[in-house]
N, C-alpha and C positions, 0 to 999 in steps of 0.2 A: 536483615533477612538475605541470605545468599540467594542469588537468582540465576536461573538457567534461561538463556534466550535461545530459542530454536531458529537458526538462520542457515540451515544446510540444504534446503530443498531447491529443486530446479525451477519450480513455478511454471509447469507446462501449460496451465490454463491462461497464463499471462503471455504466452508466445504471440508475436515474435519479439516482444520487448525483453524477454529473458534469454534470448539465444546466446548471449555472451556475458551475461551478468546474473547474479542471483536475485530473485524477486525482492528480498529484504533490502537490496541496495538501490531500488528504483527511487527516483527523486519525489519527495513530498515536501513542498515548500522549500525551506532552507537547508534540508538535510535528508539523508536516506530514510526510507520507511522504518528500518529497524532501529534507527537512532531515536525515533519518537517513542518507541516501546521502551528503549533503554532509559530515556530521560524520565518517562513516567515512573519506571521502576525505581530510579534513584530518588525521585521526589517522594515516592511512597515509602521509602525506607530501605532500599536495597543496600547492603553493606559491601557487596562485591558482585561482579557479573562474570558468568561463564558462558561464552558464546559458542554454541555448537555450529560448526561450519562444515562445508563439504563442497558443493558445486561452486566453482569459480570463487574460491574463498579469499583470494588475494585482496580484492577491494575491501572486504569486511575488515581484514586484519590491518590494512593500511589506514582505514578511516579511524578505527578505535584505538589502535596502538595498545599500550599496556595500562592505560587509565582513561576513564571517561567520567566527566562531571565530578571529579574528585574521588571516585571509587576505583579500586583495582579491577583490571580485566584479564581474564585468562581464556584460553581457547581449547576446545575439544574437537577432534576430527571425526565426523561420521562418514565412514567409507562406503557402506553398503546401501544407505538410504532405505532402511527397512521399517521406517515408521517412527512415531514420536517417542515411544518407550525406548526404542533402540537409540534414539538421539540422546535421551536423558541418561541412558546407561553409559554412553560414551563420555558424558560429562561427570559421571559419578566419581571417578578417581580424583577429580579436582575439587570435589565438595568436602567441606569440613563436616565432622559429625554434628548433627543438629538438623532442625527443620530447614526446608528450602522451598523456594517458589519456582514455578516454571511458567514462562510466557511464550506465546507464538511471536516470532520476530516479524511476521507479516500482518500484524493487526495493530489497530489503534485502540488505546484504552484511556478513559478519563482518569485523571490522577486521584481524585477523591475516592472513587470506588476502589481503585487499586490499593490505596492506603487501608481501606477497610478490609480488603482481602488479606493483606499482610497481618493486620492487627489481630484478627480472630481465627487464625489458622488452627486446625485444618479447614480449608475453604475451597470453593470452586466458584468461578465467576459465571453469571447468567445474564441473558438478555432476551427480550421478547422480539420475535421477527414475524414477518408475514408469511414466509415460506420455510417452515421448520424442517421439511423433508430434505432440505439441502445441507443440514447440519447434524451434529450430535445432539439429541434431545434428552434433557435431564428428566429423570424420575425423582420426584420429591415427596416429602411429607411434612406437615406442619405440626410443631409441638411447642406449646407454651408461647405462641406468638412468633416463633422463629421457623424458618423453612430449612430443611436439611435434605441433602441428596441421598438417594438410595441406589442410584445407578444411572446409566446413560445408554441410549441406543443410537448407533450411528445411522444417519440418513434413513429413517424408517419410512416405509410406504404409507403407513397410517399413523402419523405422529400423535402421541397421547396428549400433547400440549404444544404451545408455541414458545416454550421456554428452552433456550438452547445453551449449550456449553460454549463459553467464550475462549477456551484454550488458555485460561488463566487459573493457576492452581497454587495453593500453599499447602505443602505436604508436611506431615510430622517426620521426625528424624528417621524412624524405622522404615519409612517408605523407600529409603535407599536400598533396602533388602528385598523390595517387592518388584524390581524392574525386570526380572527374568520371567516375562509372560510368554504364553504361547501365541502362535500366529492367529490373527483374526481371519474372517472369511475373505478379506481382501488380501491376505497373504502378508500382512504387516504386523509389527509389534506395537500395539496401541497403548498410548498413555491413559486412555479411558478405562482400560482394564486395570491399570494401577489405581485409578480413581475408585473403581468398583471394590477393589480390595480394601482401600481406605474406608469406604462406606461400611464395609462389613466389620471393621475393627474400631471405628470411632464415629463420633457425630461430626459429619462434614457439613458445615454451614454453607448455605447457598447465598452468595453475595450478588445482589442485583446491580448491574452496571448502569449508570445514568446514560453513558454513551459508549459505543463500541462499534468497530467496523472491521470486518474480515476482508482484507484486500487480496482477493484471489484472481480477479479478472480485470481487463483494462478499464472498463467503466468505473470499477471501484477505485482505481488509481485516481480518476477524476474526482470521485467523491472524497477520497482522502485529502487531496489538495484543497478541495472546497472547505473541508474542516480546518486544516492547519493554516491555510492562507487567511482564513477568517479570524484567526487568533493573532495575527501580526499587528503591531502598532506602526503607524505611519513613520517613515524614516527615509529621508531623501539625502543621501550622501554622495551620489554620483553627479555627473555632469549633465544638468538639465537646462535646456534652452529656455530663455525667458518667456517665449510665447507658448510653451507647453502648458497643458492644463491637467494637473494631477488631482483627482478627486477621491477623497476618502482614504481608506487604508492602503496606501501605495508605498512600497519599499523599493528604492533604487539604490542598490549597493554601490559602494565606492568602486570606481573602475568601470561602471556602466554608463551608457550615454543615452539620453533622450533628446531627440532633435526637435526642430521647429515644427509647430503646428500639431504636435501629438496630443491626443486626449487619452488618458488612462483613468478608468474608473475602477477603484479598488473593490474587493481585495485583489491585489496583484503584486507580484514580486519580479523585479528585473535584476538578475544576478550579475556579479562582477564580470566584465568582459563582454556583456551583451549590449546590443544597441536596438533602439526603437525609433522609427521614423526616417524621414520627415513625413508629416501628415498621416501618420498611422493612428488607428483607433483600437485600443486594447481594453477589454471589459470582461465582466464576469470574474470568476476565480481563475486567473491565468498566471502560470509560471513561465517566465522567459529565462531559460537556464543559462549557465555560464557560456559565454562566447556565442550564444544564439543571436539571431537577427530577425527582427520584424521590420521590413523595409517600407519603401515609399507607398503610401496610400493602402497599406495592408490592414485589413480588419481581422482581429483575433478575439474570439469569445470563449471563455471557459475552457481553456486548453492548456496542455503541457508541451512546451518545447524543451526537449532535453539538450544536453551540451552540444553546441555547434549546429543545432537545427536552424534552418533558414527558410523564410518566406519573403523574398526580396522585393517583389513588385506587384502591386495591384491584385492581390489575392484575398480570398476569404477563407478563414480556418475557424470552424466552430465545433466546440465540444469534442475535441480530438486530442490524440496523443501522438507526438512526433518523436521518434527515437533520435539517437545521436547522429549528427551530420546529415540529417535529411535535408534535401534541397527541393523546394517547390518552385517550379518555373513560373515566370510571369503569367498572371491571369489564372493560376490554378484556383479552382473553386470547390469547396467541400459542401456537399449536401448534408444536413443534419436533422431533417424532419421528413417523416412519411406523409404522403398525401391523405392517407386514411386516419392519421393521428394516432395510430397504434404505436406501442413502444418499438423502437428500432431493435432489430435483431442482428447478431453477428455470429460467426462460426467460432466455437471454442472446442478445441480438440476434435474437429471434424463435425460437430453437431451444431445445428442452428439453435441459438439460445437467445432468449429475450434479455435485453439489457435492463428492462424495467424503466427505461428513460424515454420520454417522449422526444427528446432531442439528444442525438448522439451522432457524431461524425465518423471519422476514420481512425485507424490505428496503423502507424507506419513503423516498421522495424528500422534498424540502423541503416544509414547510407542509401535510403530510398531517394530516387530522383524522378521528378515529373517533368514532362515536356510542357511548353507554354500552352496556356488555355486548356489544360487538362481539367476534366470534370470527374469528381470522385463521389460515388453514391454513398448514402448513409449506411453505416455498418460495414463498409469495405475494409479488409485487412490487406496491407501490402507487406510482404515478407522482406527481410533485410536484403538490401541491394536491388530491389525491384525497380523497373524502369517503365515509364509510360511514354507514348509518342505525343508529339504536338497535336492539340485539338482532340485528344482521345477522351471518350466517355467510359469510365471504368465502373462496371456494374457488378463485378464478381471479384473475389479475392484472387491474389496472385502472389 
């Protein structure tokens, strides 16, 4: 099944992490987010991949090249960012005649469900969520013990059910002629309108996904890493001091260093060029990215350190995302729990939004630097290049 992967969007809800990179290239365990979708597609039966790129496309092209996991890769450029149907329309000249699948490049899919989606095309993936008003909600009907789609409503105020569209489709060949849709109320060309056309012309089977994650906001990047780090098998190839204690599913890549007195409780991944310790404590689902540093007596819990991010001395980092080349001064402490035990909130596109997580720390864009003994409140966002003063307590975004 030829497969279109949508990887052109800016990911504005993920700012500041996407200020200089596309959301699908954010790190999830040992590879970019979009590479997990691509790997699942190949495992499910994708014969070729067409990646739709746009915003900051060079990293996508550099990572994938012209082949991925043994299948050929081509690229289509979406220049106007006018929606998902517009993205697939950009890919259409590179598609062969025949059926095709479409996947969001910023989502995680379980491979077994995706294989079912490919096998029984035309199909649409579904998943049950607690807050369906934030998604496209599927309209369905049951016939002969099977569920079929009849349409979809985007972000309804009064959802008819909690069954949502996962952004995974397998379309019949003729759907390549249905991509010229009108603008939606949001001013975009929506692939859901193509789905509606498919439902009018054929029986579109609804495939329930066992596991699915839409990675749209920073705390969902933590959740994505929790998922994929949890799938890693223990592998210690780097330089690990004899007194270090590695517990459970811990991966230390070749070229990484773990110093004396370190305790790492998996699942955790220490990537090549990274260093941990001495006497550091790393736990939860933590990614220590390439050339990142967790230094002396630093505790890190359930966090993502992107390339070159550093917490060098006597700091605590919990449930947080640190962008590239962030540097936390000695004694920097992250708060990750509200006193009233309510879910931590952070601002997304200017609006205070619940993370749904009882514990959530901070989000730092690239090249943030904190002064020594800085205190960062739960849910604070520091934009790329932000600075704090020594001893400062940061209670608001900057």
